[in-house]
C-alpha positions in Angstrom: 163.0 101.3 47.9 164.4 104.8 47.8 165.5 106.8 50.9 166.7 110.4 51.2 169.0 111.1 54.2 169.6 114.7 55.1 172.0 115.5 58.0 174.9 118.0 58.3 177.0 115.5 60.3 179.1 114.1 57.5 180.7 111.6 59.8 177.1 110.2 60.2 175.7 110.4 56.7 178.5 108.5 55.0 178.5 105.4 57.3 174.7 105.5 57.6 174.3 105.7 53.8 176.5 102.6 53.4 174.6 100.7 56.0 171.2 101.5 54.4 172.7 100.6 51.0 173.9 97.2 52.3 170.3 96.6 53.5 169.2 96.9 49.9 167.9 100.5 49.9 168.7 103.1 47.2 170.1 106.1 49.2 170.5 109.7 48.3 172.2 112.0 50.9 172.6 115.7 51.5 174.6 117.5 54.2 172.6 120.7 54.4 168.9 121.7 54.4 168.5 123.6 51.1 169.9 120.9 48.9 168.0 118.3 51.0 164.8 120.3 50.5 165.3 120.4 46.7 165.9 116.6 46.6 162.8 116.0 48.8 160.7 118.1 46.4 161.9 116.6 43.2 162.8 113.0 44.1 160.4 110.1 44.3 161.3 108.8 47.8 159.7 106.2 49.9 161.1 107.6 53.1 162.9 110.8 54.3 165.4 110.7 57.2 165.9 114.3 58.3 168.1 115.9 60.9 166.2 118.4 62.9 168.8 121.2 63.1 170.8 122.0 59.9 172.2 125.0 58.1 170.2 126.6 55.3 166.9 124.9 56.2 166.0 122.7 59.2 164.5 119.2 58.9 161.4 120.6 60.7 161.0 123.2 57.9 161.4 120.6 55.2 158.8 118.4 56.8 156.3 121.3 57.2 156.7 122.4 53.6 156.0 118.8 52.3 152.9 118.5 54.5 151.6 121.9 53.4 151.9 120.6 49.8 149.9 117.5 50.7 152.8 115.1 50.4 152.6 112.1 52.6 156.1 110.6 52.3 157.0 109.1 55.7 159.5 111.3 57.7 161.8 110.0 60.4 163.5 112.7 62.4 167.1 112.3 63.8 167.8 114.8 66.6 169.6 115.5 69.8 166.4 117.2 71.1 164.9 114.8 73.6 162.3 116.6 75.7 158.6 115.8 75.5 157.9 119.3 74.0 160.4 118.6 71.3 158.9 115.3 70.4 155.4 116.9 70.3 156.6 119.7 68.1 158.2 117.2 65.6 155.1 115.1 65.4 152.9 118.1 65.1 155.1 119.2 62.1 154.1 116.0 60.3 156.9 113.6 61.3 156.0 109.9 61.5 158.7 108.9 63.9 161.5 110.4 66.0 164.9 109.0 67.0 167.2 110.7 69.5 170.9 110.8 68.9 173.0 108.8 69.6 171.1 105.8 68.5 171.7 102.1 67.8 171.8 101.1 64.2 169.5 98.2 64.8 166.8 100.4 66.2 167.1 102.8 63.2 166.8 100.0 60.7 163.8 98.6 62.6 162.1 102.0 62.4 162.9 102.3 58.7 161.4 98.9 58.0 158.3 99.8 60.1 157.7 103.1 58.4 158.1 101.5 54.9 155.7 98.7 55.8 153.2 101.2 57.2 153.4 103.2 53.9 153.1 100.1 51.8 156.4 100.7 50.1 157.9 97.2 50.4 157.1 96.6 46.7 155.7 99.2 44.4 155.1 99.7 40.7 155.5 102.9 38.8 153.4 104.2 35.8 155.9 102.8 33.2 155.1 99.1 34.0 158.0 98.5 36.3 158.3 96.8 39.6 160.9 97.8 42.2 162.0 95.9 45.3 165.1 97.2 47.2 167.6 98.1 44.5 166.2 95.7 41.9 164.0 97.1 39.1 162.1 95.0 36.6 160.9 96.3 33.3 158.0 93.8 32.7 157.2 94.7 29.1 160.8 94.4 27.9 161.9 91.4 30.1 164.9 93.5 31.4 166.0 94.0 35.1 168.3 96.6 36.5 170.5 96.4 39.6 173.6 98.3 40.7 173.7 100.0 37.2 173.7 96.5 35.6 171.3 95.7 32.8 170.1 92.1 33.1 168.4 90.4 30.2 165.9 87.8 31.1 164.2 84.9 29.3 160.4 84.9 29.3 160.1 82.4 32.1 162.8 84.2 34.2 160.9 87.5 33.8 157.6 85.9 34.8 159.2 84.3 37.8 160.8 87.5 38.9 157.6 89.4 38.4 155.7 86.9 40.6 158.4 87.1 43.3 158.4 90.9 43.3 154.6 91.2 43.4 154.7 88.9 46.5 157.8 90.3 48.2 158.2 89.0 51.7 155.7 86.2 51.3 156.5 82.5 51.4 155.7 81.1 48.0 155.4 77.3 47.7 156.5 75.2 44.8 152.9 74.5 44.0 152.0 78.3 43.9 155.0 79.0 41.6 154.0 76.2 39.3 150.4 77.3 39.2 151.3 80.8 38.3 154.0 80.2 35.7 152.7 77.1 33.8 149.3 75.9 32.5 147.8 72.7 33.7 148.9 71.0 30.4 152.6 72.1 31.0 153.1 71.3 34.7 156.9 70.8 34.9 158.7 68.8 37.6 160.0 70.5 40.8 163.5 70.1 39.3 162.5 72.6 36.5 161.5 75.2 39.1 164.8 74.7 41.0 166.8 75.1 37.8 164.9 78.2 36.8 165.5 79.8 40.2 169.2 78.9 40.0 169.4 80.7 36.6 167.6 83.7 37.9 169.8 83.9 41.0 173.0 83.9 38.9 171.6 86.9 37.0 170.2 89.1 39.7 172.6 88.2 42.6 176.3 88.7 41.8 179.1 88.8 44.3 178.7 91.6 46.8 175.0 92.2 46.2 172.3 91.6 48.9 170.6 88.3 48.5 167.0 88.6 47.4 165.9 85.0 46.7 165.8 83.0 49.9 165.1 79.2 50.1 162.8 78.1 52.8 163.8 74.5 53.0 161.0 72.0 52.6 158.5 74.8 51.8 159.4 77.1 49.0 161.0 80.5 48.6 160.8 84.1 50.0 161.8 87.1 48.0 163.2 90.4 49.4 165.7 91.8 51.8 165.9 89.8 55.0 168.0 91.4 57.7 169.9 89.5 60.3 171.2 86.8 58.0 
């Protein structure tokens, strides 16, 4: 998932960008409104986090422009304005949520997750036959994944397993469901084969320092995606 952060407080945008990146999001940042507006117009973002007051162009103006163009990308305002009239003005401009500075990171991350879920952006495909979850992208046709500028070559079964995981991001998938979707009735491998395949896939898509995406739910199966609080 791809997020644009626009705020003229550089001491905020740097740390916040790193926090969001550690959560598995792809983050672009701008420290003034005109550059932020250009990115918002041209980038394919799942969420915009905009400061209300900025030089060049305010977050309010950026949001209003996007809404006039019919763009529905979720917008979260960050602002020191905390009166009821301010909140009403922001929401009337087309914002989806509003967070008053200073704020707790836990609350910001919870609001980000809620807005992305509401927009259906947990997992999405683009017109080129690719799936994207967090910072992992799968090129289905070519059996190649991309993460952190790495090119990851996959076997046919690894690609099929990753595709199944990504299409059901956040869901608990049992061994039986995985087996049913990856093998025919005639093939039906043992559960050891599934575990071995998942180990191979983990080694390829989760190297040291990267956010874990494949989570074992002991005794039940697996869940794919970014899980916070681990």
